C-alpha positions as a Markdown table, in Angstrom:
| # | Residue | x | y | z |
|---|---|---|---|---|
| 1 | Unk | 134.3 | 46.2 | 78.7 |
| 2 | Unk | 134.1 | 42.6 | 77.3 |
| 3 | Unk | 132.9 | 42.1 | 73.7 |
| 4 | Unk | 131.0 | 38.8 | 72.6 |
| 5 | Unk | 132.1 | 36.6 | 69.8 |
| 6 | Unk | 129.0 | 37.5 | 68.0 |
| 7 | Unk | 130.0 | 41.5 | 68.1 |
| 8 | Unk | 133.3 | 40.8 | 67.3 |
| 9 | Unk | 132.4 | 38.8 | 64.1 |
| 10 | Unk | 129.9 | 41.5 | 63.2 |
| 11 | Unk | 132.5 | 44.2 | 63.7 |
| 12 | Unk | 134.8 | 42.3 | 61.2 |
| 13 | Unk | 132.1 | 41.2 | 58.5 |
| 14 | Unk | 131.4 | 45.3 | 58.3 |
| 15 | Unk | 135.0 | 46.2 | 58.0 |
| 16 | Unk | 135.3 | 43.8 | 55.1 |
| 17 | Unk | 131.9 | 45.3 | 53.7 |
| 18 | Unk | 133.9 | 48.7 | 54.0 |
| 19 | Unk | 137.0 | 47.7 | 52.1 |
| 20 | Unk | 135.1 | 45.5 | 49.5 |
| 21 | Unk | 132.6 | 48.7 | 48.6 |
| 22 | Unk | 129.8 | 45.5 | 48.8 |
| 23 | Unk | 127.1 | 48.2 | 49.9 |
| 24 | Unk | 126.7 | 51.5 | 48.0 |
| 25 | Unk | 123.1 | 52.6 | 49.1 |
| 26 | Unk | 123.2 | 54.4 | 52.0 |
| 27 | Unk | 119.7 | 55.9 | 52.0 |
| 28 | Unk | 118.2 | 53.5 | 54.7 |
| 29 | Unk | 119.4 | 51.5 | 57.5 |
| 30 | Unk | 121.5 | 52.5 | 60.6 |
| 31 | Unk | 123.2 | 55.9 | 60.2 |
| 32 | Unk | 126.2 | 54.9 | 62.2 |
| 33 | Unk | 126.7 | 51.9 | 60.0 |
| 34 | Unk | 126.3 | 54.1 | 56.9 |
| 35 | Unk | 129.1 | 56.3 | 58.2 |
| 36 | Unk | 131.2 | 53.5 | 59.0 |
| 37 | Unk | 131.0 | 52.1 | 55.7 |
| 38 | Unk | 131.7 | 55.2 | 54.1 |
| 39 | Unk | 134.5 | 56.8 | 56.1 |
| 40 | Unk | 136.5 | 53.6 | 56.3 |
| 41 | Unk | 137.7 | 53.5 | 52.9 |
| 42 | Unk | 137.7 | 57.3 | 52.8 |
| 43 | Unk | 139.7 | 57.7 | 55.7 |
| 44 | Unk | 142.2 | 55.1 | 54.2 |
| 45 | Unk | 142.0 | 57.1 | 50.9 |
| 46 | Unk | 143.0 | 60.5 | 52.7 |
| 47 | Unk | 145.6 | 58.6 | 54.7 |
| 48 | Unk | 147.0 | 57.3 | 51.4 |
| 49 | Unk | 146.9 | 60.8 | 49.9 |
| 50 | Unk | 148.8 | 62.6 | 52.7 |
| 51 | Unk | 151.3 | 59.8 | 52.7 |
| 52 | Unk | 152.5 | 61.4 | 49.5 |
| 53 | Unk | 153.7 | 64.5 | 51.2 |
| 54 | Unk | 155.1 | 62.6 | 54.1 |
| 55 | Unk | 157.2 | 60.2 | 52.3 |
| 56 | Unk | 158.5 | 62.7 | 50.1 |
| 57 | Unk | 159.4 | 65.1 | 52.8 |
| 58 | Unk | 161.2 | 62.3 | 54.8 |
| 59 | Unk | 163.6 | 61.4 | 52.0 |
| 60 | Unk | 164.1 | 65.0 | 50.7 |
| 61 | Unk | 164.8 | 66.4 | 53.9 |
| 62 | Unk | 167.9 | 63.9 | 54.0 |
| 63 | Unk | 168.9 | 65.8 | 50.8 |
| 64 | Unk | 169.1 | 69.3 | 52.8 |
| 65 | Unk | 166.9 | 72.0 | 53.8 |
| 66 | Unk | 167.3 | 73.8 | 50.4 |
| 67 | Unk | 165.4 | 70.7 | 48.8 |
| 68 | Unk | 162.9 | 70.5 | 51.5 |
| 69 | Unk | 162.5 | 74.2 | 51.0 |
| 70 | Unk | 161.7 | 73.6 | 47.1 |
| 71 | Unk | 159.4 | 71.1 | 47.7 |
| 72 | Unk | 157.2 | 73.4 | 50.4 |
| 73 | Unk | 157.1 | 76.3 | 48.0 |
| 74 | Unk | 156.2 | 74.2 | 44.7 |
| 75 | Unk | 153.6 | 72.6 | 47.0 |
| 76 | Unk | 152.4 | 76.1 | 48.1 |
| 77 | Unk | 152.3 | 77.2 | 44.3 |
| 78 | Unk | 150.4 | 74.2 | 43.3 |
| 79 | Unk | 147.6 | 74.9 | 45.9 |
| 80 | Unk | 145.7 | 76.7 | 43.2 |
| 81 | Unk | 145.6 | 73.6 | 41.0 |
| 82 | Unk | 144.7 | 71.4 | 44.2 |
| 83 | Unk | 141.9 | 74.2 | 44.7 |
| 84 | Unk | 140.3 | 73.8 | 41.3 |
| 85 | Unk | 140.8 | 69.9 | 41.7 |
| 86 | Unk | 139.4 | 69.7 | 45.1 |
| 87 | Unk | 136.5 | 72.2 | 44.0 |
| 88 | Unk | 135.6 | 70.0 | 40.7 |
| 89 | Unk | 135.6 | 67.0 | 42.8 |
| 90 | Unk | 133.2 | 68.6 | 45.4 |
| 91 | Unk | 130.7 | 69.4 | 42.6 |
| 92 | Unk | 131.1 | 66.1 | 40.9 |
| 93 | Unk | 130.7 | 64.3 | 44.4 |
| 94 | Unk | 127.4 | 66.3 | 45.0 |
| 95 | Unk | 125.9 | 65.8 | 41.6 |
| 96 | Unk | 127.1 | 62.2 | 41.5 |
| 97 | Unk | 125.5 | 61.3 | 45.0 |
| 98 | Unk | 122.2 | 63.3 | 44.0 |
| 99 | Unk | 121.7 | 61.2 | 40.8 |
| 100 | Unk | 122.7 | 58.0 | 42.9 |
| 101 | Unk | 120.2 | 58.7 | 45.6 |
| 102 | Unk | 117.7 | 58.8 | 42.7 |
| 103 | Unk | 119.1 | 55.7 | 41.3 |
| 104 | Unk | 119.6 | 57.7 | 38.0 |
| 105 | Unk | 123.1 | 56.1 | 37.1 |
| 106 | Unk | 123.0 | 56.7 | 33.5 |
| 107 | Unk | 122.8 | 60.4 | 34.3 |
| 108 | Unk | 125.3 | 60.1 | 37.0 |
| 109 | Unk | 127.9 | 58.7 | 34.2 |
| 110 | Unk | 127.5 | 61.4 | 32.0 |
| 111 | Unk | 128.3 | 64.1 | 34.7 |
| 112 | Unk | 131.5 | 62.1 | 35.4 |
| 113 | Unk | 132.5 | 61.9 | 31.7 |
| 114 | Unk | 132.1 | 65.6 | 31.2 |
| 115 | Unk | 133.9 | 66.4 | 34.4 |
| 116 | Unk | 136.7 | 64.7 | 33.3 |
| 117 | Unk | 136.9 | 66.7 | 30.1 |
| 118 | Unk | 136.5 | 69.9 | 32.1 |
| 119 | Unk | 139.2 | 68.7 | 34.3 |
| 120 | Unk | 141.6 | 67.9 | 31.5 |
| 121 | Unk | 141.1 | 71.4 | 29.6 |
| 122 | Unk | 142.0 | 73.2 | 32.9 |
| 123 | Unk | 145.2 | 71.0 | 33.6 |
| 124 | Unk | 146.4 | 71.8 | 30.3 |
| 125 | Unk | 146.9 | 75.7 | 31.0 |
| 126 | Unk | 148.9 | 74.7 | 34.2 |
| 127 | Unk | 151.2 | 72.2 | 32.3 |
| 128 | Unk | 152.2 | 75.2 | 30.0 |
| 129 | Unk | 152.7 | 77.6 | 32.8 |
| 130 | Unk | 154.6 | 75.2 | 34.7 |
| 131 | Unk | 156.9 | 73.9 | 31.9 |
| 132 | Unk | 157.9 | 77.6 | 30.7 |
| 133 | Unk | 158.4 | 79.2 | 34.2 |
| 134 | Unk | 159.3 | 76.8 | 36.8 |
| 135 | Unk | 162.1 | 79.4 | 38.1 |
| 136 | Unk | 160.1 | 82.3 | 38.1 |
| 137 | Unk | 157.4 | 80.4 | 40.2 |
| 138 | Unk | 160.0 | 79.5 | 42.9 |
| 139 | Unk | 161.3 | 83.0 | 43.0 |
| 140 | Unk | 157.9 | 84.4 | 43.0 |
| 141 | Unk | 157.1 | 82.2 | 46.2 |
| 142 | Unk | 160.0 | 83.5 | 48.0 |
| 143 | Unk | 162.8 | 81.2 | 47.1 |
| 144 | Unk | 166.4 | 82.3 | 46.9 |
| 145 | Unk | 168.2 | 82.5 | 43.6 |
| 146 | Unk | 170.3 | 79.5 | 44.3 |
| 147 | Unk | 167.3 | 77.3 | 45.3 |
| 148 | Unk | 165.5 | 78.4 | 42.5 |
| 149 | Unk | 168.5 | 77.5 | 40.0 |
| 150 | Unk | 169.3 | 74.4 | 41.6 |
| 151 | Unk | 165.9 | 72.8 | 42.0 |
| 152 | Unk | 163.5 | 74.1 | 39.4 |
| 153 | Unk | 163.4 | 70.9 | 37.8 |
| 154 | Unk | 161.1 | 69.6 | 40.5 |
| 155 | Unk | 158.7 | 72.3 | 40.1 |
| 156 | Unk | 158.8 | 72.0 | 36.5 |
| 157 | Unk | 157.9 | 68.3 | 36.6 |
| 158 | Unk | 155.3 | 68.6 | 39.3 |
| 159 | Unk | 153.5 | 71.4 | 37.2 |
| 160 | Unk | 153.9 | 70.0 | 33.9 |
| 161 | Unk | 152.6 | 66.4 | 35.1 |
| 162 | Unk | 149.5 | 68.1 | 37.2 |
| 163 | Unk | 147.0 | 66.3 | 34.9 |
| 164 | Unk | 147.5 | 63.1 | 36.8 |
| 165 | Unk | 146.5 | 65.0 | 39.9 |
| 166 | Unk | 143.4 | 66.4 | 38.3 |
| 167 | Unk | 142.2 | 63.2 | 37.3 |
| 168 | Unk | 143.2 | 61.5 | 40.4 |
| 169 | Unk | 141.0 | 63.8 | 42.5 |
| 170 | Unk | 138.0 | 63.9 | 40.1 |
| 171 | Unk | 137.6 | 60.1 | 39.2 |
| 172 | Unk | 138.0 | 59.5 | 43.0 |
| 173 | Unk | 135.2 | 62.1 | 43.6 |
| 174 | Unk | 133.1 | 60.2 | 41.1 |
| 175 | Unk | 133.6 | 56.8 | 42.9 |
| 176 | Unk | 132.9 | 58.4 | 46.4 |
| 177 | Unk | 129.6 | 60.2 | 45.2 |
| 178 | Unk | 128.5 | 56.8 | 43.7 |
| 179 | Unk | 129.2 | 55.1 | 47.0 |
| 180 | Unk | 132.3 | 53.2 | 45.5 |
| 181 | Unk | 134.4 | 54.5 | 48.1 |
| 182 | Unk | 136.5 | 51.4 | 48.2 |
| 183 | Unk | 137.8 | 52.0 | 44.8 |
| 184 | Unk | 139.1 | 55.4 | 45.7 |
| 185 | Unk | 140.9 | 53.7 | 48.5 |
| 186 | Unk | 142.4 | 50.9 | 46.2 |
| 187 | Unk | 144.0 | 53.0 | 43.5 |
| 188 | Unk | 145.8 | 55.6 | 46.3 |
| 189 | Unk | 147.2 | 52.3 | 48.2 |
| 190 | Unk | 148.7 | 51.3 | 44.8 |
| 191 | Unk | 149.9 | 54.9 | 44.0 |
| 192 | Unk | 151.4 | 55.3 | 47.3 |
| 193 | Unk | 153.2 | 51.7 | 47.1 |
| 194 | Unk | 154.9 | 53.0 | 44.1 |
| 195 | Unk | 156.0 | 56.3 | 45.7 |
| 196 | Unk | 157.3 | 54.4 | 48.4 |
| 197 | Unk | 159.4 | 52.1 | 46.3 |
| 198 | Unk | 160.7 | 54.7 | 44.2 |
| 199 | Unk | 161.3 | 57.3 | 46.7 |
| 200 | Unk | 164.4 | 56.5 | 48.0 |
| 201 | Unk | 165.6 | 54.7 | 45.2 |
| 202 | Unk | 165.6 | 57.8 | 42.9 |
| 203 | Unk | 166.2 | 60.4 | 45.6 |
| 204 | Unk | 169.2 | 58.7 | 47.5 |
| 205 | Unk | 170.6 | 56.8 | 44.3 |
| 206 | Unk | 170.2 | 53.3 | 45.7 |
| 207 | Unk | 171.8 | 50.3 | 43.7 |
| 208 | Unk | 171.4 | 51.2 | 40.0 |
| 209 | Unk | 169.4 | 54.1 | 40.1 |
| 210 | Unk | 170.3 | 57.4 | 39.5 |
| 211 | Unk | 170.8 | 60.0 | 42.4 |
| 212 | Unk | 168.3 | 62.6 | 41.4 |
| 213 | Unk | 167.7 | 64.3 | 44.9 |
| 214 | Unk | 164.7 | 66.2 | 45.1 |
| 215 | Unk | 164.0 | 65.7 | 41.4 |
| 216 | Unk | 163.4 | 62.0 | 42.4 |
| 217 | Unk | 160.8 | 62.8 | 44.6 |
| 218 | Unk | 158.6 | 64.4 | 41.6 |
| 219 | Unk | 159.4 | 61.5 | 39.2 |
| 220 | Unk | 158.4 | 58.8 | 42.1 |
| 221 | Unk | 155.2 | 60.8 | 42.8 |
| 222 | Unk | 154.0 | 61.3 | 39.4 |
| 223 | Unk | 154.8 | 57.8 | 38.3 |
| 224 | Unk | 152.7 | 56.5 | 41.4 |
| 225 | Unk | 150.0 | 58.8 | 40.5 |
| 226 | Unk | 150.0 | 58.1 | 36.5 |
| 227 | Unk | 149.6 | 54.4 | 37.3 |
| 228 | Unk | 146.7 | 55.1 | 39.7 |
| 229 | Unk | 145.0 | 57.2 | 37.3 |
| 230 | Unk | 145.2 | 54.3 | 34.7 |
| 231 | Unk | 143.6 | 51.8 | 37.4 |
| 232 | Unk | 140.6 | 54.5 | 38.0 |
| 233 | Unk | 139.8 | 54.5 | 34.1 |
| 234 | Unk | 140.1 | 50.6 | 34.0 |
| 235 | Unk | 137.2 | 50.6 | 36.6 |
| 236 | Unk | 135.2 | 53.4 | 34.9 |
| 237 | Unk | 135.5 | 51.7 | 31.7 |
| 238 | Unk | 134.6 | 48.0 | 32.3 |
| 239 | Unk | 131.6 | 48.3 | 34.3 |
| 240 | Unk | 133.1 | 47.2 | 37.5 |
| 241 | Unk | 131.6 | 50.4 | 39.4 |
| 242 | Unk | 128.1 | 51.9 | 39.4 |
| 243 | Unk | 129.3 | 54.5 | 37.1 |
| 244 | Unk | 130.1 | 53.2 | 33.5 |
| 245 | Unk | 131.8 | 55.3 | 31.1 |
| 246 | Unk | 131.7 | 55.0 | 27.2 |
| 247 | Unk | 133.8 | 56.9 | 24.7 |
| 248 | Unk | 130.9 | 58.7 | 23.0 |
| 249 | Unk | 130.0 | 60.4 | 26.6 |
| 250 | Unk | 132.9 | 62.5 | 25.9 |
| 251 | Unk | 131.7 | 64.5 | 23.3 |
| 252 | Unk | 131.2 | 68.0 | 25.1 |
| 253 | Unk | 127.6 | 68.6 | 26.3 |
| 254 | Unk | 127.4 | 72.2 | 27.0 |
| 255 | Unk | 124.6 | 72.2 | 29.5 |
| 256 | Unk | 126.0 | 69.5 | 31.8 |
| 257 | Unk | 129.4 | 71.5 | 31.5 |
| 258 | Unk | 127.5 | 74.3 | 32.7 |
| 259 | Unk | 125.7 | 72.4 | 35.6 |
| 260 | Unk | 129.0 | 71.2 | 36.7 |
| 261 | Unk | 131.1 | 74.4 | 36.4 |
| 262 | Unk | 128.0 | 76.2 | 38.6 |
| 263 | Unk | 128.1 | 73.5 | 41.1 |
| 264 | Unk | 131.6 | 73.2 | 41.4 |
| 265 | Unk | 132.6 | 77.1 | 41.3 |
| 266 | Unk | 131.7 | 77.7 | 44.9 |
| 267 | Unk | 133.9 | 74.5 | 45.8 |
| 268 | Unk | 137.0 | 76.0 | 43.6 |
| 269 | Unk | 136.8 | 79.6 | 44.9 |
| 270 | Unk | 136.6 | 77.8 | 48.5 |
| 271 | Unk | 139.9 | 76.3 | 48.1 |
| 272 | Unk | 141.3 | 79.1 | 46.3 |
| 273 | Unk | 140.5 | 81.6 | 49.0 |
| 274 | Unk | 142.0 | 79.3 | 51.5 |
| 275 | Unk | 144.9 | 78.1 | 49.3 |
| 276 | Unk | 145.7 | 82.1 | 48.3 |
| 277 | Unk | 145.6 | 82.7 | 52.0 |
| 278 | Unk | 148.2 | 79.8 | 52.7 |
| 279 | Unk | 150.3 | 81.2 | 49.8 |
| 280 | Unk | 150.4 | 84.4 | 51.6 |
| 281 | Unk | 151.2 | 82.8 | 55.1 |
| 282 | Unk | 154.0 | 80.8 | 53.4 |
| 283 | Unk | 155.3 | 84.3 | 51.8 |
| 284 | Unk | 155.3 | 85.8 | 55.1 |
| 285 | Unk | 157.3 | 82.9 | 56.7 |
| 286 | Unk | 159.6 | 82.8 | 54.2 |
| 287 | Unk | 161.1 | 86.1 | 55.2 |
| 288 | Unk | 162.3 | 84.4 | 58.4 |
| 289 | Unk | 164.8 | 82.2 | 56.4 |
| 290 | Unk | 165.0 | 78.6 | 55.1 |
| 291 | Unk | 164.8 | 77.0 | 58.3 |
| 292 | Unk | 161.6 | 78.5 | 59.3 |
| 293 | Unk | 160.1 | 77.6 | 55.9 |
| 294 | Unk | 161.5 | 74.1 | 56.1 |
| 295 | Unk | 160.3 | 73.7 | 59.7 |
| 296 | Unk | 156.7 | 75.2 | 58.9 |
| 297 | Unk | 156.4 | 73.1 | 55.8 |
| 298 | Unk | 157.1 | 69.6 | 58.0 |
| 299 | Unk | 154.7 | 70.7 | 60.8 |
| 300 | Unk | 152.2 | 71.3 | 58.1 |
| 301 | Unk | 152.7 | 67.8 | 56.4 |
| 302 | Unk | 152.5 | 66.4 | 59.9 |
| 303 | Unk | 149.1 | 68.2 | 60.3 |
| 304 | Unk | 148.0 | 67.3 | 56.9 |
| 305 | Unk | 148.6 | 63.6 | 57.9 |
| 306 | Unk | 145.7 | 63.8 | 60.5 |
| 307 | Unk | 143.6 | 66.2 | 58.7 |
| 308 | Unk | 143.3 | 64.4 | 55.6 |
| 309 | Unk | 141.8 | 61.2 | 57.6 |
| 310 | Unk | 139.4 | 63.4 | 58.9 |
| 311 | Unk | 138.6 | 64.7 | 55.3 |
| 312 | Unk | 137.7 | 61.1 | 54.6 |
| 313 | Unk | 135.0 | 61.6 | 57.6 |
| 314 | Unk | 133.9 | 64.9 | 55.8 |
| 315 | Unk | 133.6 | 63.1 | 52.6 |
| 316 | Unk | 131.4 | 60.4 | 53.9 |
| 317 | Unk | 129.1 | 63.2 | 55.4 |
| 318 | Unk | 129.1 | 64.8 | 52.0 |
| 319 | Unk | 127.9 | 61.6 | 50.3 |
| 320 | Unk | 125.4 | 60.9 | 52.9 |
| 321 | Unk | 123.8 | 64.3 | 52.4 |
| 322 | Unk | 123.8 | 64.1 | 48.7 |
| 323 | Unk | 122.3 | 60.6 | 48.7 |
| 324 | Unk | 119.7 | 61.2 | 51.1 |
| 325 | Unk | 118.8 | 64.6 | 49.9 |
| 326 | Unk | 118.3 | 62.6 | 46.5 |
| 327 | Unk | 116.2 | 60.3 | 48.2 |
| 328 | Unk | 114.2 | 63.1 | 49.9 |
| 329 | Unk | 115.3 | 62.1 | 53.3 |
| 330 | Unk | 116.6 | 65.5 | 54.6 |
| 331 | Unk | 116.3 | 64.7 | 58.2 |
| 332 | Unk | 118.8 | 61.5 | 57.9 |
| 333 | Unk | 121.0 | 63.8 | 55.9 |
| 334 | Unk | 121.4 | 66.1 | 58.8 |
| 335 | Unk | 121.5 | 63.5 | 61.6 |
| 336 | Unk | 124.5 | 62.0 | 59.5 |
| 337 | Unk | 126.2 | 65.3 | 59.7 |
| 338 | Unk | 126.1 | 65.7 | 63.4 |
| 339 | Unk | 127.1 | 62.2 | 64.2 |
| 340 | Unk | 130.1 | 62.5 | 61.8 |
| 341 | Unk | 131.2 | 66.0 | 63.3 |
| 342 | Unk | 131.2 | 64.2 | 66.7 |
| 343 | Unk | 133.4 | 61.3 | 65.6 |
| 344 | Unk | 135.7 | 63.7 | 64.0 |
| 345 | Unk | 135.8 | 66.1 | 67.2 |
| 346 | Unk | 136.9 | 63.1 | 69.4 |
| 347 | Unk | 139.4 | 62.1 | 66.7 |
| 348 | Unk | 140.9 | 65.6 | 66.6 |
| 349 | Unk | 141.0 | 65.8 | 70.6 |
| 350 | Unk | 143.1 | 63.0 | 70.4 |
| 351 | Unk | 145.4 | 64.4 | 68.0 |
| 352 | Unk | 145.8 | 67.8 | 69.6 |
| 353 | Unk | 147.0 | 65.8 | 72.9 |
| 354 | Unk | 149.7 | 63.9 | 70.7 |
| 355 | Unk | 151.0 | 67.2 | 69.3 |
| 356 | Unk | 151.5 | 68.7 | 72.8 |
| 357 | Unk | 153.4 | 65.6 | 74.1 |
| 358 | Unk | 155.2 | 64.5 | 71.1 |
| 359 | Unk | 155.5 | 67.5 | 69.0 |
| 360 | Unk | 159.6 | 67.7 | 68.9 |
| 361 | Unk | 159.9 | 63.8 | 68.6 |
| 362 | Unk | 157.7 | 63.9 | 65.6 |
| 363 | Unk | 159.6 | 66.7 | 64.1 |
| 364 | Unk | 163.0 | 65.1 | 64.8 |
| 365 | Unk | 161.7 | 62.0 | 63.0 |
| 366 | Unk | 161.5 | 64.0 | 59.7 |
| 367 | Unk | 164.4 | 66.4 | 60.2 |
| 368 | Unk | 167.6 | 66.9 | 62.3 |
| 369 | Unk | 168.2 | 70.8 | 61.7 |
| 370 | Unk | 167.6 | 72.2 | 64.9 |
| 371 | Unk | 166.0 | 75.8 | 63.7 |
| 372 | Unk | 163.7 | 73.6 | 61.5 |
| 373 | Unk | 162.8 | 71.4 | 64.7 |
| 374 | Unk | 162.0 | 74.2 | 67.0 |
| 375 | Unk | 160.0 | 76.0 | 64.2 |
| 376 | Unk | 157.8 | 73.0 | 63.5 |
| 377 | Unk | 157.3 | 72.2 | 67.2 |
| 378 | Unk | 156.1 | 75.6 | 68.0 |
| 379 | Unk | 153.6 | 75.3 | 64.9 |
| 380 | Unk | 152.6 | 71.9 | 66.2 |
| 381 | Unk | 151.8 | 73.4 | 69.8 |
| 382 | Unk | 150.1 | 76.4 | 68.9 |
| 383 | Unk | 147.7 | 74.6 | 66.1 |
| 384 | Unk | 146.9 | 71.8 | 68.8 |
| 385 | Unk | 144.9 | 74.5 | 70.6 |
| 386 | Unk | 142.2 | 75.0 | 67.9 |
| 387 | Unk | 142.5 | 71.5 | 66.5 |
| 388 | Unk | 139.3 | 70.4 | 68.3 |
| 389 | Unk | 137.3 | 73.1 | 66.6 |
| 390 | Unk | 138.5 | 72.0 | 63.0 |
| 391 | Unk | 136.3 | 69.1 | 63.4 |
| 392 | Unk | 133.0 | 71.2 | 63.1 |
| 393 | Unk | 134.3 | 73.6 | 60.4 |
| 394 | Unk | 135.6 | 71.0 | 58.1 |
| 395 | Unk | 132.6 | 68.5 | 58.6 |
| 396 | Unk | 129.7 | 71.3 | 58.2 |
| 397 | Unk | 131.5 | 72.8 | 55.3 |
| 398 | Unk | 131.5 | 69.5 | 53.3 |
| 399 | Unk | 127.9 | 69.2 | 54.2 |
| 400 | Unk | 127.1 | 72.1 | 52.6 |
| 401 | Unk | 128.8 | 71.0 | 49.4 |
| 402 | Unk | 127.3 | 67.5 | 49.7 |
| 403 | Unk | 123.9 | 69.3 | 49.5 |
| 404 | Unk | 125.1 | 71.2 | 46.3 |
| 405 | Unk | 125.4 | 74.7 | 48.5 |
| 406 | Unk | 129.1 | 75.5 | 47.6 |
| 407 | Unk | 128.3 | 79.4 | 48.0 |
| 408 | Unk | 127.7 | 79.1 | 51.6 |
| 409 | Unk | 130.8 | 77.9 | 52.4 |
| 410 | Unk | 132.7 | 80.1 | 49.9 |
| 411 | Unk | 131.3 | 83.1 | 51.9 |
| 412 | Unk | 132.3 | 81.8 | 55.0 |
| 413 | Unk | 135.8 | 81.1 | 53.8 |
| 414 | Unk | 136.4 | 84.5 | 52.2 |
| 415 | Unk | 135.4 | 86.0 | 55.6 |
| 416 | Unk | 137.4 | 83.9 | 57.7 |
| 417 | Unk | 140.7 | 83.8 | 55.5 |
| 418 | Unk | 140.9 | 87.0 | 53.7 |
| 419 | Unk | 139.1 | 89.3 | 56.0 |
| 420 | Unk | 140.6 | 87.6 | 59.4 |
| 421 | Unk | 143.4 | 85.4 | 58.8 |
| 422 | Unk | 145.9 | 87.2 | 56.2 |
| 423 | Unk | 145.3 | 90.7 | 58.0 |
| 424 | Unk | 145.8 | 89.0 | 61.6 |
| 425 | Unk | 148.8 | 87.2 | 60.4 |
| 426 | Unk | 150.4 | 90.4 | 58.9 |
| 427 | Unk | 149.5 | 92.2 | 62.0 |
| 428 | Unk | 151.1 | 89.5 | 64.4 |
| 429 | Unk | 154.1 | 88.8 | 62.2 |
| 430 | Unk | 155.2 | 91.7 | 61.2 |
| 431 | Unk | 153.6 | 94.8 | 62.8 |
| 432 | Unk | 154.0 | 93.2 | 66.4 |
| 433 | Unk | 157.2 | 91.5 | 65.4 |
| 434 | Unk | 156.1 | 87.8 | 66.5 |
| 435 | Unk | 157.3 | 86.3 | 63.2 |
| 436 | Unk | 156.2 | 82.8 | 62.3 |
| 437 | Unk | 154.4 | 82.3 | 65.7 |
| 438 | Unk | 152.3 | 85.1 | 64.7 |
| 439 | Unk | 151.2 | 83.2 | 61.5 |
| 440 | Unk | 150.5 | 80.1 | 63.7 |
| 441 | Unk | 148.3 | 81.9 | 66.2 |
| 442 | Unk | 146.5 | 83.3 | 63.0 |
| 443 | Unk | 145.6 | 79.9 | 62.0 |
| 444 | Unk | 144.3 | 78.6 | 64.9 |
| 445 | Unk | 142.0 | 81.9 | 65.7 |
| 446 | Unk | 140.8 | 81.8 | 61.9 |
| 447 | Unk | 140.0 | 78.0 | 62.1 |
| 448 | Unk | 138.2 | 78.4 | 65.3 |
| 449 | Unk | 136.0 | 81.2 | 64.0 |
| 450 | Unk | 135.3 | 79.0 | 60.8 |
| 451 | Unk | 133.9 | 76.6 | 63.0 |
| 452 | Unk | 131.4 | 78.4 | 65.1 |
| 453 | Unk | 130.2 | 80.6 | 62.0 |
| 454 | Unk | 129.7 | 77.1 | 59.9 |
| 455 | Unk | 127.5 | 75.9 | 62.9 |
| 456 | Unk | 125.3 | 79.1 | 63.4 |
| 457 | Unk | 124.2 | 78.9 | 59.4 |
| 458 | Unk | 123.9 | 75.2 | 59.2 |
| 459 | Unk | 121.1 | 74.8 | 62.0 |
| 460 | Unk | 119.2 | 77.4 | 59.9 |
| 461 | Unk | 118.6 | 74.4 | 57.6 |
| 462 | Unk | 118.4 | 76.3 | 54.1 |
| 463 | Unk | 120.9 | 74.0 | 52.7 |
| 464 | Unk | 118.2 | 71.5 | 52.6 |
| 465 | Unk | 116.2 | 73.3 | 50.0 |
| 466 | Unk | 119.2 | 73.2 | 47.1 |
| 467 | Unk | 118.2 | 71.9 | 44.0 |
| 468 | Unk | 121.2 | 70.6 | 41.7 |
């Protein structure tokens, strides 16, 4: 099929608009165009977020499977923090998007400032725990005494410096809700550029840099994220975005904080439920040995590299739902969700084929340990079966969140992950002696059920009536 010069020119013009963030109002015009303008920078944002894990595990695997096992188990413990950060970002995006749809940017800015205050207070708690108990956390997660003693500094740095993770999530949620998705993308591009440069220098000790091993990954990642957060605040305070912050807005306003926590609570519990499930799964797999943990962790990072871009589409759907409900256009909001879900479905179908055909090659790119390669390849093959279902579950869950209905996906997650996934994984892995294979099967089954249940509830339309 040939494209005319005018069509090609229009496409590149639209692409430039997506990257520059020139258009921020998505309550009118073509839905496909709105999805494209929002999704492109959000997809790149999520790709950048996933690159942190991919780049880290690539260089850490060169140190050894004990080092990569430390990264896997530390990030499993960090999932609670990620859950809180994601939950807050869900609530912030929903509230800011609704106010943006109403064209009330002063109120949106007040919400942004109070969300940052809440995030800072929560991150202090994690920092204290991470600073004093890094060894204990690794041992609790199933690490051997040798791994915990030799590599605890990685865990200590990552947990103590969690404040930059929290702020990165919250600030980018503010930009997304306001339609400034391109800013969220560019700050993560900068963060990843710094991480990619520092990782090999600090992990492997290239040139004048000290050889820090796995600790170098923590220093590189935290440094990149810190610079990104500073850039975010530059945009928020100097009037370069629709949300404009001032120091006086950071005085605690109880009503706003209560509204933010109320809207975000469901989002937090959604991810806490899912994250606790992943922690239990990691602990079950840890019983099969370090190689199994390393293979599983590497495979999951490969999955994350494909899932996070789809999260970009899901975040686009959430913003479209929030802004269009704010503009009293619920039908347009619903159409946006179905269109986005279908696009994501097509993307995941392609990814599933790639996993089936090139799963082993992908694993060997990251590690040469045969046991880890075998475990990770099996994980990719099994998860590929349920990949096409992930699309609808992911997009529709975020659509609920974008509407401010964070309770519905929370209840769905509670049923799917705790009532179904964890017992099924234990039954298959331990009772039926399937080991890690049983865990992989349980993941695929539960994600398929999540998609089916989400579609049924979404079609009832109660999410259109939520007030935030």
